[in-house]
N, C-alpha and C positions, 0 to 999 in steps of 0.2 A: 850417128855418133855412138861410141861404145856404151856410154852411160845410158843413152836412150834405148839401145838394142837390148840391154840386160835388165831393164826396169819396166814394171807395169805402168802404163801411162796413167797419170793422175786422173784424167777424165773417166777412165775405166773404173777406178775405185769409187768415184763419185756416183757413177751410174749404178754400180752394184749396191752401194749404200741406199740410194733412193729406192731401188727395186725391193730390197729386203724390208726397208721401213714401210713401204707402201703395202707389201704383202702382209706384214704383221698388222698394220692398221686395218687392212681389208678383212683380215681374219677376225680381228676383234669386233669390227662392225657387223660382219656377217653373223658371228656367234654371240653378238650383244654382250661382250665381256670386256671389262677394263681391268687391267692388273695394276695393283698398287705397287709402288717401289718397295724393294725388299727392306730397306732401312726403316720405312714407315711401318711395315708389317712387324718387324722386330721390336720397334718402339711400342706398338700396341700390345704385343705379347708381354713385354716387360711391365707395362701398366697392369695387365691382367694378373701378373704374378704378385703384384702388391695389393691385390684385392681378395676379399673373402666372398666366395660365391657358393654358398651351401646348397642352393637349389640348381646349380649348374645351368644357369640361364645364359651364360656366355659360352656354351658348349660349341657354338659355331666358330669361335675364335681358335681355329686350329692351324698349326704351322703349314700343313699341306693344302690348305684351302686359301684361295684368293681373298685377301682381307677386305676387298671391296664388297664381298657378299656377306661379311660378318654382320651380326645383329648390331644395329645402331651406327654402323659405319657407312658414310656416303662419300664416294670418290668423284672426282671430275671425270666426265665422260670421255674426255680427250687425253688428258695427261695421266690419269690414274692417281693423282695425288689425293690424299685424304683431305676433304674440305670440311666435313661435318662429323661430329660425334653426338648422336642422340641416345643418351642412356638415362632417361628420367625414370624414377619410381620402379626400379628393379628390385623385386622382393628379396630381402636378405643381403643385398650387396653392401659390403663394408670395405673400408680401407683408407688409403691416403692418395693424394695427388702425387704422381711419379714424375720426376724431371725428364724421364725418357720421352714424355709427350712433346718436349721442345723440338724433337726431330720432325714433328708435323708442322713444317714451316709454312704450309699453305692452309692451315686450319683457319676456318672463318666462323665456325659455329660449334660451341661447346656447351652441352646441357647435361649436367650431372645431378639435377635437382631431385629431391626426395629420396636420396640414398644416404646411407650411414657412413659418411666419411668422418667417423668419430675419432676424437683424439687428435685431429689434425687442425692445422691453421691454413689460411690461404697463403701459399708460398710466394715469396717475392718474385720468383721466376715467371709468375703469371703475366707479368708485364712484358714478357719477351715474345708473346704471340703477336707479332706485328700486324698480321692480316685479320686478326679476330674482329668480327662484327657483332657476335652474339655470345654473351656469357651468362649462364644461369647456374648459380650454386645455391639456390634457395633450399631451405629445409634439408641441409646436408649434415647438420650437427657441427659444422665448422665453428671454431671459437677463436678468441684472440682479437688482435687489432687488424683492421683492414689495411693491407700494405699500400703505401703511396704509389708503388710501381704500376698499379692499375691505371694511373694517369698517363702511362706511356702508350696505352692502347688507343691511338689516335683515330683508328677506323671503327671503333666500337659504336654501335647504334643501340644496342640493348644490354643493360646491366641489371641483373636481378639477384640480390643478396638477401632476400627476405628470409627471416629465421625466427628463432625463439629466444631472442635476447642473449645469444652467445657471442655475438660479434660486437666490437666496439670500434668507433671511429674517433680518433683524436684530433683530426683536422680534415677539412674538406677542400683544402687548397689544391690537392692533386686533381680535382675535377676540372681545373682550367685546361688540362690537356685533352679533354674528351669533347672536342668541338663538334663531332658528328653525332653525339649521343642524342637519341630521340626518346628512349624509354628508360626510366630509372626507378627501381623498386628497392627500397631499403627498409621496409616495414620490419619492426621488432629489432632493428639494429640500434644499439645505444649511441645516440648522437649528443648526449648531454655535454660532452667535452668539446664538441665541434662548434665553435663560435661562428657567427656571421653566416648563418645558413642562407639568408636571403641573397648575399653576394655570391655564394656558391651557385645558387640557382641561376643567377644572371650571368654566370660565366659559361653557361651552356646554351649557346645561341640557337642550337637546333632542337632543344628539348621540347617535346610535345606532351609527355605524360610523366608525372612525378608522384611517387608514393613515399611519404615520410610519416607513416602511421605507427603508433606505439613506440616512439623513438626518444622520448624525453627531450624533445626538440627545443632549441633556444630560438624564440621568436624575435630576436633583436631586429629592430627596423633598419633598413638599408639607408645609407646617406642619401641626401636629396639629389645628388648628381648622378645616382645610379639610374640608368635607363633600363627599366624592367623589360625582360624578354617578351617579345610579341609572339613568339612561336608557341608558347605554352597553352595547351587546350584543356588539360585535365590535371587538377591539383588536389591531392588527397593528403591532408595533414591531421587526421582525427586521432583521438586518444593519446594526446601528449600530456594531458592533465596538468596544465600550468595555471595555477590560481593567481588572482590579482593581476591578470593581464587583460588588456583590451584587444580586440581584433586588430591586427596590424593593417593600417590603411593601405599599405603598398599592394596588398593582395588584390584589392578592388581597382587597381590601376592597370591590371593585365587585361588588355583590350580584347584578346581573342579567347578568353577563358570560356569553356563550354561546361565543364564540370568542376564543382568546388565542394570539398568535404572538410569542414572544420569542427565536426561533432566531438563531444566529450573532451573538451580542452579546459573546462572551467573558466572560459572567457567571461569577464563581467563587463559592465558598461553597455553602451548602445551599439546597435548595428550601424556601421558607418553610413552617413547620410548622403555621401557622394560616391558614385561608382562609374567606372568606364566599362565595366564588364557587362555590357548590354546584350551580349550574345549567349548568355548563360542558358543552359538547358537543364542543368541539375545543380541544386544547391542544398546542402545539408549543414545546418547550424545547430542541430539538436544537442541536448544534454550539456548546456552551458549555464551561465548565470546572466545572460543578456537581459537588459531591463528597459529597453526602449519600445517604441511602437514599430510597426513595419514601415521601413522607409519607402517613399514614393517611387524610387527608381526600380524597385522590385516589380511593380506593376507595369513597367515599361519594357520588361524583358519578354517580348512577345513570343519567343521560342521556348520559354520555360515549360518543361515537362514534369519536373520533380521538385517539390519544395518541402523540406522538413525543418520546422522551427520548434519542434516539440521539446518539452522538458526544459523550459527556460523561465524567465520572469517577465516575459513580454506582456505588454498591456495595450490599451487602446482598442480600436475596432478593426475589423477586416473591411477594407475599402470597397466601395462599389466598382472601383477600377479593376477589380479582379476579372471583370468581363473582358479585359484586354488579353488575358492569358488563354487564348483559344486553343493552345496546344497542351494545356495542363492535363496531366494524367494523375498525379498524386499531390495532395495538399495535406500535410500533417502538421497540426498546430496544437496537439493535445498537451495538457498539463502546463498551462500558462495562466495568465491573468487577463486574457482578452474579455471584453465586455461588449455591450450593445447587441444589436440584432445581427443574425447571420444574413449577409446580403443575398437577396433573391437572385442576383445575377449568377450565382453559382449554378442555379438550376437551368441555366442556358448554355453551360459549357458542354460541348458535345464529345470531348475525348476524356473527360474526367472519369476515373475508375475508383479512386480511393479518396475519401474525405474523412479526416479524423480531427474533430474539434472538441474532443472529450476533455473533461476536467478543466473547464474555464468558467466564465461568469456570463455566458451568453443568455439572453432572455428573449421573451416574445415568441411569436409563432415562427414556423420554419418554412422557407421556400415559396409558399404560395403556389401558383400554377407552374408546374415543372414541364420543361420542353420535352418533345418526343425523343430527341437524340440523347438527352440527359438520362431519361428513363431507360434507354437502350444501353448506355455505356456503363453506368454505375455498378460497381461490384461490391464495394465495402463502404458503408456509411456508419460512422461512430460519433454520436453526439452525447454520449453518456456523461452524467455528472455535471450538468449545467443548471440553469433556472428556466429552461424552455417550457412553454405552456401552450395551451390551445388544444384543439382536437386534431386527430389524424384524419386526413381526407381519404376518400376512396382511391385517390391517385397513388397512394402508397402500395396499392396492389397491382400497379401497372409496370413495375420494374421488371425488365426482361432478363437481366444477368445478375441481379443482386444476390450475393451469397451471405453477407454479414450485415445485419441491421441491429445497431445498439442504440436504443433511446432510453436506457435505464437511468435511474436517479435524476429525474427531472420533475416537472409538475404538469405533465400532459394529463388531460382529463377526457371525459366522454367515454364512449364505447370503443373497444378494439374493432377496427373496421372489418367487416366480413370479407372484403376484397383481399385482405392480406393472405388469404388462403390460395390466391392465384400466383404467389411468388414461387414458381416451380423450381428455381435455382437456389432458393434460400437454404442455408445450412445452419446458421446460428441466429437466434432471435432473442434480443434482450428488451423487455418492456418493464423490467422490475422497478420497484420503488417509485411509482408514479401515483396518479390519482384516477386511474382507469376504473370505470364502474360498469355495471351491466354484467352480462354473462360472457363466458369465454366462448368465442364463436366456434361453431362446429367445423367451419371451413379450415381451421388449423389442421384438421385431420387429413387434408389433401396435400400437405407439404412433405412429399415423399423423399426429399433430400435433406430434411431437417435432422440435425444431430443434436442440437441443444435448444431447449425452450426455457426461458427465464421470465416468469410473470409474477414472481413473488413480491410481496409488499405493496399490493394495490387494494382496491375495494371491490374486487370482483365477487360476484355472488351467483347463486344458482347451482344447477346440477351438471356435473361432468359425467358423460356417458362414454360408452365404447366408441361411439361415432367420432368423438373428439380425437381418437387415436387411430382411426381406421387404416390410414396408409402411412403411418409414421414408422416405417420399417427400419429406418436408419437411426432412430432416436436413441441417444445415449445418456443425455443429461436432462432431467426434468426438475426444475426448481419452481414451485408454485405455492410456497408457504405464505403465511400471513395474509390470507384472503378469507372470504366467507363461503368457500366452495364446498359442495357435497359430492361425494363419489358414489355413483350408482351403476354398478356393473354386475353381470351375472356371477353366481358363485363359481362357475366353471370357466370363467373368462380366460382365454389364452391370448395375451397381448401380442401384437405383431412385432414388437421391438424387443431388444435385449439391453436393458438400462445398465449404466455404470453408476449413476447417481440418481437418487430419488428423494426429493425434499417436498413433502406435502404437510408440513406442520400446520396445525390449527385448522385442518380440514375436518369436516364432519363425516366420519366413517360409519355413523349409525350408533344409536344408543346400545351400550353393552357389547359393542363389536370387538372382534379379535383382530390380530394382525392379519391383513388380507392374504389369502392363500396364493393368489396369483403372483405375489412378489417372490414366492419360492421358485417360480419358473424363470426368474431373472438370473441366469447362471453367471452373469458377469458383474453383478452388483457388488460394489465395494463401499458405497456411501449411502446410508439410509437414515432419513429423519422423519419420524412419525410422532414427534413430540406434540403434546396438547391436542390429540385427535380423539380422546375419549375412549381409547381402547382399554380393555381390562383382561383379567385372567393371567395365566402363566404364558411364558414366552416359548414358542416352539424351538426345538433343538437346532433346526436349520438356520435360524436367525443368528446364532452365535458365531457363524462362520463369516459374517460380514465384517469388514475391516474397520469401518467408521460407522458407529451405530449410536443414534440418539433416539431414545424412547422416553424422554423426560416428561413430567407433568401429565401423567396418565394415572391409571388405577391398576397397575400391574403388580403382581406378587409372585411368589414361588421361588424356585431355584435359579441361581445365576451361574453361568459357565463362562470361563475366559479361555478362548481358544488361542493357540499359538499364532494364528494369523491376525488376531485383533490388534488394532492400533489405538483407537479411541472408543471409549464406552461411557455413555451418559445415560444413567438411569435415575437421575435426581428427581425428587418430588413424586415418588410413587408410594407403594405400600410394602416394600420389601422389608423383611425382618430377619432375625436370627443373629447368631454370633458372627461378628465381622472376621474373627480369626479363621473360621472355617473357610470362608471365601478366599482369603488372601494367602493362607498358609497351606491349603490342601495341595499336596504334591501331584495330584492328577491334573491340575490346571497349569498349563504352560503360560506363564505371564511375562516371559523375558522380553517380548517385543512390545508390550503395552506401554503407550506413551501418555494416555489420558484416562483417568479413572474418576468419574464424577458420580458419587452415590449420596450426595447431600439430600436432606429433606426426606428421609425414610425412617425406619424404625429399627435400625441395627442397634445391637447392644453388645455387651461384653467388653473386654479390654482391648485397647489398641494393640494389634499383634506385633511381635518382634521378629518378623520374617521379611523385612523390606529388601533384603538382598535378592529376593526373587524378582524384583521389579527394577532392574538396573537402568532401564530406558525411560522410566517414568518422568514426565515433564509437568503434568498437571494432576493434582490430587485434591479432591473435595469430599470430605466426610462430615461436613458441617450439618448441624441441626439433626443429630441422631441422639442416641442414648448411650454413647460410648464412654467408658470410664477407664480408670487406671492412669498410669503415667505415659508420657511420650517415650517410646523405646529408643535405645541408642542406635539400633540398626537403621533408623530413618536417616541417619547421617550418610548411609551408603547411596542415597539418591543424589548422585553428583550432578545430574542434569535437571533436577527439579526446578521449575520456574514459578509455579503457583502452589501454595500450600494453604488449604482451608480446613481447619479443624474446629471452627467456631461452633458455639451452641451445643456443647456436650458436657460431660462431667469429668473432664480430665483434671488431674491434680499433679502435684510435684513441681519440680523446676524444669525450665526449658533445657534440654540436654545439650552438653558441650559438643557432642558429635555433630550437631547440626551446623557447626561452623564449616563443615565440608560441603554444604549445599551452596556453593559460591555463585550459582546462577539464579538463585531465588530473586524474583521480581516482586512477588506478593506473598506476604505471610500474615494470615488472619487466624489468630488463636483466641479471639474474643469470646466472652460469655462462657468461661470455664472456671475452674478453681485452682489455677496455676499460682504458685507462690515463688518466693525467692526474689532476686533482683533481675533487672534487665541485663542480660549478659553483655559484657564489653565487646565480645567478638562479633556481635551483630553489626557494630560499626566498622570493625577492622577487616572482617572477612566477607560479609554479604554486601559487597560494594555495588552490586547492580540493583539493590532493593529500591523499589519505587513506592510500595504500599506496605506500611508496618502498622498492623491493627492488633492491639493487645488489650483492649478495653474490657472492663467488667471481669477482672480476675482478682487475685490477692497479692499482686506484685508489690514489693516494698523496696526501700532504699532510695538512693538518689538517681536522678537521670544522668547517666555518665556522659562526659563530653565526647566520648568516642562515637556517640550517635550522630554527632555533627560531621562525621566523615562520609556520611551517605549523601554524596553530591546529587544523586538522581532521585532522592526521596521527594514524593509529592504529597503523600498522606502519612501523617504521624498521629495515631490515635492511641493514647495511653490513659484514657479517662477511666474513672470509676475503679481505681486501685488504691494502694496505700503508699504512694510515692511521697517523698518528703524532700526537703532541701530547696534550693533555688532553681529557677528555670535557667539552663545554661545560655549565656549570651552568645555562644558560638553557634546556636541554631541559625544564625544569620548566614552561615556557610552552606546551608541547604540550597544549593543553586537551582535544584529542580523546582523550587518555589519562587525563584527570582527570574526565571526565563520563560518566555512566552510559550504556551502550550498550543499544539495543533494536532489534528487527526491526519495521519498519513493516508491519503486515499488508496495508494497501492497496497499498503499493509492491511487496510480495512477490507479491501476486495479479496486479498489473499486469505484473511481469516474467514470471510463469509463463504467463499466458493471452495476452499480446501477442506472445510469442516474443522479447521483448527479452533482451539478454545479461545473465547474472548474473556479476558479478565473482568471480574465483576466484584462488587463489594457493597455492603450496606454501610452508609456513612451518616453519622450524627451531625446534622447541620441545620441551621434555621429553625431550631427548636424541635426538630423531629428527625426520624431516621429516613433516609432516602436511598433507594437502590440504584446503583450506577452500573451499566454494562459496557456497551460499545463506546460510550462517552466518558468512561473512567479516565482515559489519558488526559482529559481536560480539567480534571478535578485537582485542586490543591487545598489541603486541609491540615490544620493543627488543632488537636483536641486534647487538652491536659486537664479537663474539668474533673471534679469530684475526687480530688486527692488532698494531700496535706502540704502542698507547695507553699513556700513563704518567700518573703523578699519582694523586690520590685519587678515590674514587667521590664525586661531588658529593652533599652532604646534600640539596640541592634536589630531587634525583630522587624523593625520598620523597613529594613533593607529587602525583605521578602516581598517585592513589589508585585508579584504575580499570585500571592496568596489570596484565596477566595473566601476561606472560612477560618475564623480564629475563635476558639472557645477555651477560656481560662477560668470559667465560673466554678464556684463552690470550692475554693481553696482558702488560703490565709494570706493572700497577696496584699501588699501595702504599697505606699508611695503613690505616685501620680500616673495617669495614663500617658504614655510617651507622646511628646509634643509633635513628632513627625508621623503620627499615625495616618495623617492625610496623604503621605507618600504612597501608601498601600492602596492604590487607586482601584484595584480589582476586587477589593473586599466586598462581599455580598452579605456576609453574616458575621457578627461580632457579639460575643457573650462574655462579659466580665462580671456578671452578677454574683452576689453573695461572697464578696471579699471585703477587704478593708481599704479599698482605694480611696484616696483623698485628693484634694485640690480641685481645680476646674476641669471641665471637659475641654480638651484642646480645640481651638477654633478650626484647626486643619481638618477635623472630622467632618466639617461641612463640605469638604471637597470630595467625599466618598460618594460619587454619583451613582454607583451600582448597589449601594447598601440598601437592602430591603428587610433585614432583620438586625435589631440591636437590642441588647439587654444589659443595662448598667445598674439595674435595681439592687437595692440593699447594699450600698457601699457608704462611704462618707464623703461623697462628692458635693461640692458647693458651687454656687454661682449660676450664671445664666447658661441655658442650653444654646449652643451655637445655632444660628438661623440658616436653614437650607431647606429646599423642597423635600429632600429625603428625610431629614430629621423631624420636621414639623408633621410629616405624614405618618409618623410612627405612633403606635399606641402609647398612651401615657404610662401604662404599666412598665414600660421599658426604663423609666426613670424614677419610680417610686422608691421609698426607703432611703432617700438622700436629702440634701438641703439644696435642691435645685429649683430654679424658677424659669418662667418663660414657656412658650408653647413647645410641646403639646400639653404641658401641665396647666392647671387652672390657677397657678400661683404667679402673680406678676412680680417682676424684679423692680427694686427701688434702690436708691443709694444706701439705705440703711439695711438692706437685705430683703429677702423674700417676704411678700405680704399677700393676703388674699385679694383677688381681683374684685373691685367694687362693682355692684350691679349698676348697669347703665339705666338711663331714664326710660328707655323703651321697655326694658324688662320689668321695671317697677310698675309701669302702666298696665302691662299685661297681668301682673300678679294682682293688682287692685281690681281688675275686671273680674277675676276669679272670686275674689272676696265678696264683691257686691252681688254677683250672680248667686253665690251660695246663700247670702243673707236673704235675697229676694225669694229664693226657693223655700227657705225655712219659714219666712213670714207667710207666704201663700199657703203652704201646707198647714200651718197652725190655724189660719182663718177657717179653712175648710173643716178641719177637725172640730173647732169650736162651734161652728154652725150646726154640725151633726149632733153634738152633745146637747146644745141648748134648744134646738128646734125639733120637737117630737115628730111632726109631720114629715119633715125632710129626712129624719133618721129612718122612719118606717118605709118611706118611698125608696130610699137608697138600698136598704137591706132587702126589700122586696125585689128590686131589680136584680140584685146579685143572686137571690134564690132562684128566680126564673131562668137566668142564664145557666146556672148550675144544673137545673132539671133538664133543660134542652140538651146540654152536653152529655148528661148521663144516658138519656134515651137514645141519642145518636150512636154512642159508643156501644151500648147494649145490642142494638139492632145489627151493627156491623159484626160484632163478635158471634152472634147467633148464625148469621149467614155463613161465616167461615167455618164454624165448628159443625154445622149441619151435615155437609157432604162427608166429612171424616167419620162421623158417627154411623151414617148409613152404609159406608164402605166397610 
């Protein structure tokens, strides 16, 4: 046929096509090269054009180069289509997502994490990548609302949008389309507007791992008819900071759960008592307000490896059933209220590496006989701050892998075992604040991996020699203060270590000793405490380069230098003297970095200098108990960061300067025992809002107590005694909530103060009839002292609202009226002094309820009636009530209907007194008979006086002979 003769047969075209295709494929395989389609190459080049790449890290993205070889691009080996884009953490890469990427229709993997796609949002076209299985846009700086179109990615298995709170989700309903999703990470994405998160989780039937941390998550419980997903293995919901929420019970219905993190959510209430999550391996409930005991189901999770219950309010005991947790690696339960004994079964756990039961109420001895595998496995043991006791056995030296051992702040006693020197892996050892006795074992010198040794606050004694430090080549921190140890090393000793911190306060360094020269060889030392070591003389110049320096309570004198590297300087209670102005104002001293300056208890004189602008960083200042005069200068107001100010015990005069209202961070202001006059400034109450301790006693302050003082909500100590204040006591003092809320010592803050070298606030407080010094326990003290003024009027009834007040002194004023009836509500009162006033009426019966009261003085008032009966009041001295018209114990005046009357002698007392009378008369009669006989009978008289003369002669001869024997050798010599 014509058509057939003029046309190429169809089979021939097909054969040629197959041949060319096969040749091309063979060439590609032989040369190991796959070419991407041109349209996909151009799409990637367009994407590159929208990026900033200052370091040219995408230089391989060149038009003449096969895009399958470009950096971060992966193609299918057969088709050449771009399947994956791996571009994480490329330094300097910035830009936006480009819609040209939509041409990558076979894209399955997209990772742009850690790059700066700043200024951009997640585009809605992201939902058009139909084949996408992996999407990671974490830490890209993308902001705005997450588009719902992501829900169109039905093949998505991994979605990671973790960021820094730039992203917001207004709804989670779009998640219902992600039926294949296995991994979801939305940490730091704001989910506060996304309700019903539990239902969203259950709409993902394939989900295995979920991260919703730092999300402001709504923990709304799911309806009862929701079947919780059984595929979920790992659930991380920490740091959502929701207060007044209990742990949602639905979480513990997830049967296949392996990892659960609910830490730092402020959950309160109990840990759920019922759980189906028996396969758990990792559970973290730390940093909440959970207040139950440990539920029994936890001990049934035999696969548990990690348990963290720390920083809660959990109580009860640790069950012996902990023996069931044979896979346990970490058990952290610190900072709770657990009590009882630590179960010995822990010492049989063979895989345990970390145990932290610190800051609880455990008591008794620990562990008993420890198993061999426990001694092999344990790495970190922290039992600090409990009430544990007993002796440490030699087994404590048999740990093979132990790096951290913290037994500090307990009641352990006995000697520190010599075997502890065999802990070859030990890096940090805390035995501080116990009752250890005996000497410090020389075997400690064999701990060649030790970096920190803390044995301060014990009863150790004896001599510490170079042997104790022989192999401590890695030692950095040595805290051994508050013992009775003596240091004996050669003058040329060259220590094997380079210390950062050295605290040996209260050691005996030898009478009249100087600062040890070997410390100069410690090139890295920044923290040195040699207080109360008996050192004397002047301070070497190299010492002033140490950042945190405490040399208090010694016999030092001479010049003081303040280097620009110095942060804290404590030279209090020494013999330094001279003009204080020269020290602080000398331009050769760089003081701009100084934060703590403690020079109290010395002999400084001169006027308080006006150069405080040189110390802008100062937080703590103590110049108390010196001989400084003049007024407080205005420049002290430049100390904007000042927290404690102690100028007590000097000769300062004038008014408190207005410029001090700028010291808004002041917590303690002690200007006692000076000659300050004027009134108490109103700005103290309006500006110094953080003030906790205000002590202005023994000055010449006058005027009224202004109601602005009542604005100091944090105030715990108010001492205005021994001034010239007048007027009434403000009733608004009841607003001082710092005296109405329970006080406690924050253990974390106390440890920070101790080991950082930071200053502990201290003050001398007049209470219980004397002055007491308070230091680390000052935060527990609450005190009002307005005594020795000219205050008048009634004692405000409102004062009784200060239910945490421990000491109240209103004595030596002109107060009248009655004692407030509700004084018994102030149940924490330990000391009350209302003496030398004009108070009238009866002592309120409620005062008998003050069970902590151990000092009371109501003397010299106009009180009447019966003293209330209670163990506390009856046990007080009668002088507490004299100068009134009172009756009843402890006074010897009995109460009657007609008023007080002397107590009549009882019959037994009368009999006893008559016995004395008869005995006296008998002695007088007998003596008179003997005397009469001697006078009337001459023979008896001569015989009696002859006997007395012979006795006198014998005594004289005996004494004379003894005297001659003693004086003879002296004369011959």
